[in-house]
C-alpha positions as CSV (number, residue, x, y, z in Angstrom):
1,M,103.5,100.3,99.5
2,A,103.8,104.1,99.6
3,S,105.4,106.0,96.7
4,V,108.4,107.2,98.8
5,P,110.3,105.3,101.4
6,Q,108.2,104.8,104.7
7,R,111.0,103.1,106.8
8,I,114.3,104.7,107.3
9,D,117.3,104.7,109.7
10,G,120.4,106.6,110.4
11,P,120.8,110.4,110.6
12,V,117.9,112.5,109.3
13,A,117.3,116.1,108.3
14,V,113.5,116.9,108.9
15,I,112.3,119.9,106.9
16,G,109.2,121.6,108.3
17,D,106.0,122.7,106.4
18,V,107.3,124.4,103.2
19,H,104.1,125.7,101.9
20,G,105.4,126.8,98.5
21,Q,108.3,128.8,99.9
22,T,110.9,127.8,97.5
23,A,113.4,130.6,98.3
24,K,113.4,129.4,101.9
25,L,113.7,125.8,100.8
26,K,116.8,126.5,98.7
27,Q,118.4,128.2,101.7
28,I,117.9,125.2,103.8
29,I,119.2,122.8,101.1
30,G,122.3,125.0,100.6
31,Q,123.1,124.5,104.4
32,L,122.4,120.8,104.1
33,A,124.8,120.6,101.2
34,R,127.6,121.7,103.5
35,L,127.1,119.0,106.0
36,P,130.0,116.5,106.0
37,D,127.7,113.5,106.4
38,I,125.0,114.7,104.0
39,Q,125.4,111.6,101.7
40,K,124.5,109.3,104.7
41,R,121.6,111.5,105.9
42,W,118.0,111.1,105.1
43,I,116.1,114.3,104.0
44,L,112.5,114.1,105.1
45,F,109.7,116.5,104.3
46,I,107.2,116.7,107.2
47,G,104.2,117.4,104.9
48,D,102.3,120.5,103.6
49,M,104.6,121.3,100.7
50,V,101.8,123.1,98.9
51,D,99.3,126.0,99.3
52,R,99.7,129.4,100.9
53,G,103.2,130.3,99.6
54,P,104.0,131.6,96.1
55,D,105.3,128.5,94.4
56,S,103.8,125.1,95.3
57,A,104.7,123.6,92.0
58,G,108.3,124.8,92.3
59,A,108.6,123.2,95.8
60,V,107.4,119.9,94.4
61,R,109.8,120.2,91.6
62,I,112.6,120.8,94.1
63,F,111.7,117.6,95.9
64,F,112.1,115.5,92.6
65,E,115.2,117.2,91.6
66,L,116.6,116.5,95.1
67,Q,115.5,113.0,94.9
68,S,117.3,112.6,91.5
69,Q,120.6,113.6,93.3
70,H,120.4,112.1,96.5
71,D,119.5,108.5,97.5
72,K,117.8,109.3,100.7
73,V,114.9,111.6,100.2
74,T,111.2,111.0,101.5
75,W,108.0,113.0,102.0
76,L,105.3,112.6,104.6
77,C,101.6,113.3,103.7
78,G,100.2,116.5,105.2
79,N,96.6,117.6,105.4
80,H,97.3,119.9,102.4
81,E,98.6,117.3,100.1
82,F,95.7,115.0,101.2
83,A,93.0,117.7,100.5
84,M,94.6,118.5,97.2
85,M,94.8,115.0,96.0
86,G,91.2,114.2,97.1
87,A,90.0,117.4,95.2
88,L,91.6,116.1,92.1
89,G,89.8,112.8,92.5
90,L,93.3,111.0,92.9
91,L,92.5,109.3,96.2
92,P,90.4,106.1,96.5
93,A,87.8,108.2,98.7
94,P,84.1,107.8,98.6
95,P,82.3,110.4,96.4
96,Y,80.3,111.8,99.4
97,L,83.5,113.5,100.7
98,D,83.5,117.0,99.3
99,F,87.4,117.5,99.0
100,A,87.0,119.8,96.1
101,G,84.9,122.5,97.8
102,R,87.0,122.2,101.0
103,W,90.4,122.5,99.3
104,I,89.4,125.3,97.0
105,Q,87.6,127.5,99.6
106,N,89.6,126.8,102.7
107,Y,93.2,125.9,102.0
108,N,94.7,129.0,100.5
109,S,95.0,127.1,97.2
110,E,94.9,130.1,94.9
111,S,98.8,130.1,94.8
112,T,98.9,126.3,94.0
113,F,96.7,126.8,91.0
114,A,98.7,129.8,89.9
115,S,102.0,128.0,90.3
116,Y,100.8,125.4,87.7
117,G,99.6,128.0,85.4
118,V,95.8,127.5,85.7
119,P,92.8,129.5,87.0
120,H,91.9,129.1,90.6
121,G,89.2,126.4,91.0
122,D,89.7,124.7,87.6
123,L,90.4,121.2,88.8
124,D,90.4,119.7,85.3
125,A,93.0,122.1,84.1
126,L,95.1,121.5,87.2
127,K,95.0,117.8,86.8
128,T,96.1,118.2,83.3
129,A,98.8,120.7,83.9
130,M,100.4,118.7,86.8
131,P,103.1,116.3,85.7
132,E,102.2,112.6,86.1
133,T,105.1,112.2,88.7
134,H,103.7,115.0,90.8
135,K,100.3,113.4,90.9
136,R,101.4,109.8,91.3
137,V,103.7,110.4,94.2
138,M,101.5,113.0,96.1
139,A,98.4,110.7,95.8
140,D,100.3,107.8,97.5
141,L,102.3,109.5,100.3
142,P,102.7,107.7,103.6
143,W,100.7,108.8,106.6
144,C,103.8,108.0,108.8
145,I,107.5,107.4,108.3
146,E,109.1,104.9,110.8
147,H,112.5,105.1,112.2
148,P,114.1,102.9,115.0
149,D,114.5,106.0,117.2
150,F,111.6,108.2,116.0
151,L,108.1,108.2,114.5
152,F,107.3,111.1,111.9
153,V,103.6,112.0,111.8
154,H,102.3,115.3,110.2
155,A,99.9,116.2,113.1
156,G,100.9,113.7,115.8
157,M,98.8,111.0,117.5
158,D,96.0,110.8,120.0
159,R,97.4,110.9,123.5
160,N,94.6,108.8,124.8
161,L,94.8,105.8,122.4
162,P,97.2,103.0,122.3
163,F,100.3,103.9,120.2
164,D,100.4,100.4,118.4
165,T,96.7,100.6,117.4
166,Q,97.2,104.0,115.8
167,L,100.4,102.9,114.2
168,R,98.5,100.1,112.3
169,I,95.9,102.7,111.2
170,L,98.6,104.9,109.9
171,R,100.3,102.2,107.9
172,Q,96.9,101.2,106.4
173,R,95.8,104.7,105.4
174,D,92.0,104.6,105.5
175,Y,90.9,106.9,102.6
176,T,87.3,106.8,103.8
177,L,88.1,109.3,106.4
178,S,87.4,112.9,105.5
179,N,89.7,114.4,108.1
180,P,92.2,111.7,109.3
181,P,93.2,113.3,112.8
182,W,96.9,112.3,112.2
183,L,97.1,114.6,109.4
184,Y,94.6,117.4,110.6
185,S,94.3,117.5,114.4
186,K,95.7,120.4,116.2
187,D,94.9,119.0,119.6
188,F,97.2,116.1,119.0
189,V,100.2,118.5,118.5
190,L,99.2,120.5,121.5
191,L,98.4,117.6,123.9
192,G,101.6,115.6,123.3
193,A,102.5,112.1,122.4
194,P,100.5,109.0,123.5
195,M,101.5,107.8,127.0
196,D,102.9,104.5,125.7
197,A,104.9,105.9,122.7
198,P,108.1,104.1,122.7
199,V,109.9,106.8,120.5
200,P,109.5,110.6,120.3
201,L,107.1,111.9,117.5
202,I,108.4,114.3,115.0
203,V,105.5,116.5,113.8
204,G,104.6,119.8,111.9
205,H,101.2,121.2,111.1
206,V,100.8,123.7,114.0
207,P,103.1,126.7,113.5
208,V,105.3,127.5,116.6
209,P,107.9,130.4,116.9
210,Q,110.9,128.0,117.0
211,V,111.3,124.3,116.9
212,Q,109.7,122.9,120.0
213,F,110.8,120.0,122.2
214,A,108.0,119.0,124.7
215,Q,105.7,116.2,125.8
216,G,107.4,113.5,123.8
217,M,107.2,115.4,120.5
218,V,109.3,117.7,118.4
219,N,107.4,120.3,116.3
220,V,109.3,121.5,113.4
221,D,106.8,123.8,111.7
222,T,108.0,127.3,112.4
223,G,105.5,129.0,110.1
224,A,107.2,129.3,106.8
225,G,103.7,129.5,105.2
226,A,102.8,132.6,107.4
227,D,105.7,134.8,107.4
228,G,107.9,132.7,109.7
229,E,111.1,131.0,108.8
230,L,111.5,127.4,107.4
231,S,113.3,125.1,109.9
232,C,115.0,121.9,109.4
233,L,115.9,119.6,112.4
234,L,119.0,117.4,112.4
235,L,118.5,114.1,114.2
236,P,119.8,112.6,116.3
237,E,121.9,115.8,117.1
238,G,118.9,118.0,117.8
239,E,120.4,121.0,115.9
240,V,118.2,123.3,113.8
241,L,118.9,125.1,110.6
242,Q,116.8,127.9,109.5
243,S,116.2,129.7,106.3
244,Q,117.8,132.9,107.6
245,S,119.7,131.9,110.7
246,V,122.7,129.9,111.1
247,R,122.8,126.5,113.0
248,R,121.6,126.8,116.6
249,P,121.9,124.1,119.2
250,Q,118.4,123.1,120.7
251,G,119.4,121.1,123.8
252,F,121.5,118.4,122.4
253,S,125.3,118.2,122.0
254,A,126.5,119.8,118.8
255,P,129.2,118.5,116.5
256,P,131.9,120.8,115.2
257,P,130.6,123.0,112.4
258,P,131.1,121.7,108.9
259,P,133.4,123.3,106.3
260,R,131.7,126.3,104.5
261,R,131.9,124.5,101.0
262,P,132.0,121.0,100.1
263,A,135.0,119.7,98.1
264,Q,132.6,118.8,95.3
265,P,129.1,120.4,94.8
266,W,126.5,118.2,96.0
267,W,123.4,120.2,95.0
268,K,123.9,121.0,91.5
269,L,121.0,123.3,90.7
270,W,122.4,126.5,92.5
């Protein structure tokens, strides 16, 4: 069983790759707080909460603060969480996998170490500095999150393999794999969903200029970790929230706009 809910239903707000951008994340959460149905809506992070941006630790703290105030919050494993947890020795991976060298050198991890107040590359210090809840949850994130109408997978699925076969692998999470393609592959995002996929795939991983609906998939990574905006997709409506823009329809019918302020504050930290 994963550390966060892996099976959800009902309306969803899918937040793209955060990459330590806490200011942008707070803007998105402020917009979500004004939705009239927020108490019934799942808030789902598509993965890659850490690295690149200025405050990975802060982004993770926001997840836990949000979880303490809202019953329906979950988090999908991205390749950055996978590499980080492997580097810290918190995955049941074989010793021949050099997670530490790969993550420290290639993942823009400097800001993650700094956000936890330790020198870059000092894995022992980082492991000590991280709260136990951060380590426990990130080391056991699901590789997919299932919904009756959608499947959430960080980097998508192989277009040329059966959907059901891949779903079984995703549920099992094979930690002997150095680069699980469902977390790492850019080709999966570019080529589209499997031919027999019964539901649309909601993915991140590959930055796009705006939330992209194509080839049986929706990509919600709009490059928050690389000078883009952070996006949040509302499902099933298909509307998009952005960290600087106001809500914009993206090809689905849009409900009336919510009131500017809720009657009682939902997000209590700001």
